[in-house]
C-alpha positions as CSV (number, residue, x, y, z in Angstrom):
1,X,-51.2,52.6,-71.7
2,X,-47.6,51.7,-71.4
3,X,-45.7,49.6,-73.8
4,X,-44.5,46.2,-72.7
5,X,-41.2,45.2,-74.3
6,X,-41.7,41.5,-73.5
7,X,-43.5,39.1,-75.9
8,X,-44.3,42.1,-78.2
9,X,-46.2,41.2,-81.4
10,X,-45.5,42.7,-84.8
11,X,-49.0,44.0,-84.9
12,X,-48.6,45.8,-81.6
13,X,-45.3,47.3,-82.6
14,X,-46.8,48.6,-85.9
15,X,-49.4,50.4,-83.8
16,X,-46.7,51.9,-81.6
17,X,-44.8,53.1,-84.7
18,X,-48.0,54.5,-86.3
19,X,-48.9,56.4,-83.1
20,X,-45.4,57.7,-82.7
21,X,-45.3,59.0,-86.3
22,X,-48.7,60.6,-86.1
23,X,-47.7,62.5,-83.0
24,X,-44.4,63.6,-84.5
25,X,-46.1,64.9,-87.6
26,X,-48.4,67.0,-85.4
27,X,-45.3,68.4,-83.6
28,X,-46.3,66.6,-80.4
29,X,-43.1,64.7,-79.7
30,X,-43.4,61.8,-77.3
31,X,-40.4,59.4,-76.8
32,X,-40.9,56.0,-78.3
33,X,-40.2,54.5,-74.8
34,X,-41.2,56.4,-71.7
35,X,-40.2,55.7,-68.1
36,X,-43.5,53.8,-67.5
37,X,-42.7,51.5,-70.4
38,X,-39.6,50.1,-68.8
39,X,-39.9,47.6,-65.9
40,X,-36.7,48.1,-63.9
41,X,-35.5,48.5,-60.4
42,X,-32.7,50.8,-61.7
43,X,-32.6,54.5,-62.2
44,X,-35.2,56.3,-64.3
45,X,-36.1,60.0,-64.4
46,X,-38.4,62.5,-65.9
47,X,-36.9,66.0,-66.2
48,X,-39.0,69.0,-67.3
49,X,-37.5,70.9,-70.2
50,X,-36.2,74.3,-69.0
51,X,-37.1,75.9,-72.3
52,X,-40.5,74.4,-73.3
53,X,-43.3,74.3,-70.8
54,X,-45.0,71.0,-70.7
55,X,-42.2,69.1,-72.4
56,X,-40.8,66.3,-70.1
57,X,-37.7,64.2,-71.0
58,X,-37.9,60.5,-70.2
59,X,-34.5,59.1,-69.1
60,X,-33.9,55.4,-68.6
61,X,-30.6,55.6,-66.7
62,X,-28.4,57.9,-64.7
63,X,-26.0,58.1,-67.6
64,X,-28.8,59.3,-69.9
65,X,-29.7,61.9,-67.3
66,X,-26.2,63.2,-67.1
67,X,-25.9,63.3,-70.9
68,X,-29.2,65.2,-71.2
69,X,-28.0,67.9,-68.7
70,X,-24.9,68.5,-70.8
71,X,-26.8,68.6,-74.0
72,X,-29.3,71.1,-72.5
73,X,-26.3,73.3,-71.6
74,X,-24.6,73.0,-75.0
75,X,-25.1,76.3,-77.0
76,X,-24.7,74.4,-80.2
77,X,-27.8,72.1,-79.4
78,X,-31.1,73.7,-80.2
79,X,-33.4,70.7,-79.9
80,X,-33.2,67.3,-78.2
81,X,-35.4,64.2,-78.7
82,X,-34.8,61.2,-76.4
83,X,-35.6,57.5,-77.1
84,X,-35.9,58.3,-80.8
85,X,-36.8,55.4,-83.1
86,X,-35.9,54.3,-86.6
87,X,-39.4,53.5,-87.7
88,X,-38.3,51.7,-90.9
89,X,-37.6,48.3,-89.5
90,X,-37.1,46.8,-92.9
91,X,-34.3,49.2,-93.4
92,X,-32.6,48.4,-90.1
93,X,-33.0,44.7,-90.8
94,X,-31.3,45.1,-94.2
95,X,-28.4,46.9,-92.6
96,X,-28.1,44.2,-89.9
97,X,-28.0,41.6,-92.6
98,X,-25.3,43.5,-94.5
99,X,-23.3,43.8,-91.3
100,X,-23.8,40.1,-90.6
101,X,-25.2,40.7,-87.2
102,X,-28.5,39.7,-85.6
103,X,-31.2,42.4,-85.6
104,X,-32.4,43.1,-82.0
105,X,-35.7,41.5,-81.0
106,X,-38.1,42.0,-78.1
107,X,-37.6,39.8,-75.1
108,X,-39.2,36.3,-75.5
109,X,-40.5,37.3,-78.9
110,X,-39.7,36.8,-82.6
111,X,-40.6,40.5,-83.2
112,X,-37.8,42.7,-84.4
113,X,-37.4,45.8,-82.3
114,X,-37.4,49.4,-83.6
115,X,-33.8,50.7,-83.1
116,X,-33.9,53.7,-80.8
117,X,-31.2,56.3,-80.3
118,X,-30.9,57.6,-76.8
119,X,-30.8,61.1,-78.1
120,X,-31.2,62.8,-81.5
121,X,-30.1,66.4,-81.4
122,X,-30.6,69.2,-83.8
123,X,-27.6,71.5,-83.9
124,X,-27.2,75.2,-84.9
125,X,-27.2,75.2,-88.7
126,X,-29.7,72.3,-88.9
127,X,-27.4,69.3,-88.7
128,X,-28.4,66.3,-86.6
129,X,-26.4,64.2,-84.2
130,X,-27.4,60.9,-82.7
131,X,-26.0,60.1,-79.3
132,X,-25.7,56.6,-77.8
133,X,-25.1,56.4,-74.1
134,X,-23.4,53.2,-72.7
135,X,-21.5,52.1,-69.6
136,X,-17.8,52.0,-70.5
137,X,-17.4,48.4,-69.6
138,X,-20.1,47.4,-72.1
139,X,-18.7,49.3,-75.1
140,X,-16.3,46.5,-76.1
141,X,-18.8,43.7,-75.3
142,X,-19.4,41.8,-78.6
143,X,-23.2,42.1,-78.7
144,X,-23.2,45.8,-77.5
145,X,-20.6,46.6,-80.1
146,X,-22.8,45.0,-82.8
147,X,-25.8,47.1,-81.8
148,X,-23.6,50.2,-81.8
149,X,-22.4,49.4,-85.3
150,X,-26.0,49.1,-86.5
151,X,-26.9,52.4,-84.9
152,X,-23.9,54.1,-86.5
153,X,-24.8,52.7,-89.9
154,X,-28.4,53.9,-89.6
155,X,-27.4,57.4,-88.4
156,X,-24.9,57.8,-91.2
157,X,-27.5,56.6,-93.8
158,X,-29.7,59.5,-92.6
159,X,-26.9,62.0,-92.9
160,X,-26.5,62.4,-89.1
161,X,-23.4,62.6,-87.0
162,X,-23.1,59.7,-84.5
163,X,-21.5,59.8,-81.1
164,X,-21.0,57.2,-78.4
165,X,-20.7,58.6,-74.8
166,X,-19.8,56.6,-71.7
167,X,-20.5,56.9,-68.0
168,X,-16.8,57.7,-67.4
169,X,-17.2,60.8,-69.6
170,X,-20.5,61.9,-68.0
171,X,-20.0,61.1,-64.3
172,X,-17.8,64.1,-63.7
173,X,-17.6,67.3,-61.6
174,X,-18.4,69.3,-64.8
175,X,-21.8,67.5,-65.1
176,X,-22.5,68.0,-61.4
177,X,-21.8,71.7,-61.9
178,X,-24.4,71.9,-64.6
179,X,-26.9,70.4,-62.2
180,X,-26.0,73.1,-59.7
181,X,-26.9,75.9,-62.1
182,X,-30.0,74.2,-63.7
183,X,-32.4,76.3,-61.7
184,X,-31.1,79.3,-63.5
185,X,-31.8,78.0,-67.0
186,X,-35.1,79.8,-67.3
187,X,-35.6,83.0,-65.2
188,X,-39.0,83.7,-63.6
189,X,-40.6,86.6,-65.5
190,X,-40.1,88.9,-62.6
191,X,-36.4,88.5,-62.7
192,X,-35.8,88.8,-66.5
193,X,-35.3,92.5,-66.4
194,X,-33.0,92.3,-63.3
195,X,-30.3,90.3,-64.9
196,X,-28.2,92.9,-66.7
197,X,-28.1,95.1,-63.6
198,X,-27.2,92.1,-61.4
199,X,-24.4,91.2,-63.7
200,X,-22.9,94.7,-63.6
201,X,-22.9,94.7,-59.8
202,X,-21.5,91.2,-59.7
203,X,-18.6,92.1,-62.0
204,X,-17.7,95.1,-60.0
205,X,-17.6,93.1,-56.8
206,X,-15.6,90.3,-58.1
207,X,-12.3,92.2,-58.4
208,X,-12.8,93.4,-54.8
209,X,-13.9,90.1,-53.2
210,X,-11.7,87.6,-55.1
211,X,-11.0,85.6,-51.9
212,X,-14.4,85.9,-50.3
213,X,-17.0,83.1,-50.5
214,X,-19.2,83.3,-53.5
215,X,-22.3,83.4,-51.4
216,X,-21.1,86.6,-49.7
217,X,-20.8,88.3,-53.1
218,X,-24.3,87.1,-54.1
219,X,-25.6,88.4,-50.8
220,X,-24.0,91.8,-51.2
221,X,-25.5,92.2,-54.7
222,X,-28.9,91.3,-53.3
223,X,-28.5,94.0,-50.6
224,X,-27.4,96.6,-53.2
225,X,-30.3,95.8,-55.5
226,X,-32.9,95.3,-52.7
227,X,-33.8,91.8,-53.8
228,X,-34.0,88.5,-52.0
229,X,-30.9,86.4,-51.6
230,X,-32.5,83.5,-53.4
231,X,-33.4,85.7,-56.4
232,X,-29.8,87.0,-56.4
233,X,-28.5,83.5,-56.4
234,X,-30.8,82.5,-59.2
235,X,-29.6,85.4,-61.3
236,X,-26.0,84.2,-60.8
237,X,-27.0,80.6,-61.8
238,X,-28.6,82.1,-64.9
239,X,-25.3,83.8,-65.7
240,X,-23.6,80.5,-65.6
241,X,-26.3,78.8,-67.7
242,X,-26.1,81.3,-70.5
243,X,-22.2,81.2,-70.4
244,X,-21.9,84.8,-69.2
245,X,-20.2,83.5,-66.1
246,X,-17.9,80.5,-66.1
247,X,-15.5,78.7,-63.8
248,X,-13.1,75.8,-63.9
249,X,-15.5,72.9,-64.8
250,X,-13.6,70.4,-62.7
251,X,-13.9,72.4,-59.5
252,X,-17.1,72.0,-57.5
253,X,-19.2,75.1,-58.0
254,X,-20.2,75.6,-54.4
255,X,-21.2,78.9,-52.7
256,X,-18.6,78.5,-50.0
257,X,-15.8,78.6,-52.5
258,X,-14.1,81.8,-53.6
259,X,-14.0,83.2,-57.1
260,X,-10.2,82.7,-57.0
261,X,-10.5,79.0,-56.1
262,X,-13.2,78.5,-58.7
263,X,-11.2,80.3,-61.4
264,X,-14.3,82.4,-62.0
265,X,-14.5,84.7,-64.9
266,X,-17.2,86.9,-66.5
267,X,-17.7,87.7,-70.2
268,X,-17.9,91.5,-70.4
């Protein structure tokens, strides 16, 4: 059953927190708010995790979706939890009082909300980073700023880094390029052993076909290896995903563009 965020009672919220905590302790992470819990005519999305079968991310805005894509492609990020709550409401209320701001409450309710971070990431080395995603025009809004102050205070009390990111930062060609290579995040098992040989052929052709469309090079490698063009293209996408192949992030990564135009390079 979905969670209604309107007229929520304290008893019901305690049950949500209990259910969330039990699942997290079992290693069965489920975001505190899922897409079905939010009544909105705006953008919502569910994106399958490219690394863990069965794991689906629940995103409540286009900005969150764009942010997730960048986090998934960040080699320093090893785990991502979305819509992650601070379950100790007494603690968040105490911090709100100290900051002299009103603690957020549910709509048409006297019940204090559990503060949720848009993302909590585990980084290489074990550190954690909380990420808040907001439209740029709201960041300086008084009430939004108060909520961000509370989030920052809570994150720092837990020893986490805290970052605010805006739509201006995430609505970029660099983000669109990550979407363009997402299909190569996880290779089908039948292609796993093909990648190294693909990369060797791809590298050799790059110096000879610098001004040719990228799709022609991918097609030529497919012919050399005797594989399907789509498989060859997927292998190239994988190279971009694992940072073996890279290009100018602000240039649209389109197959009709040449390696020269893309500023394409390959890690040897």
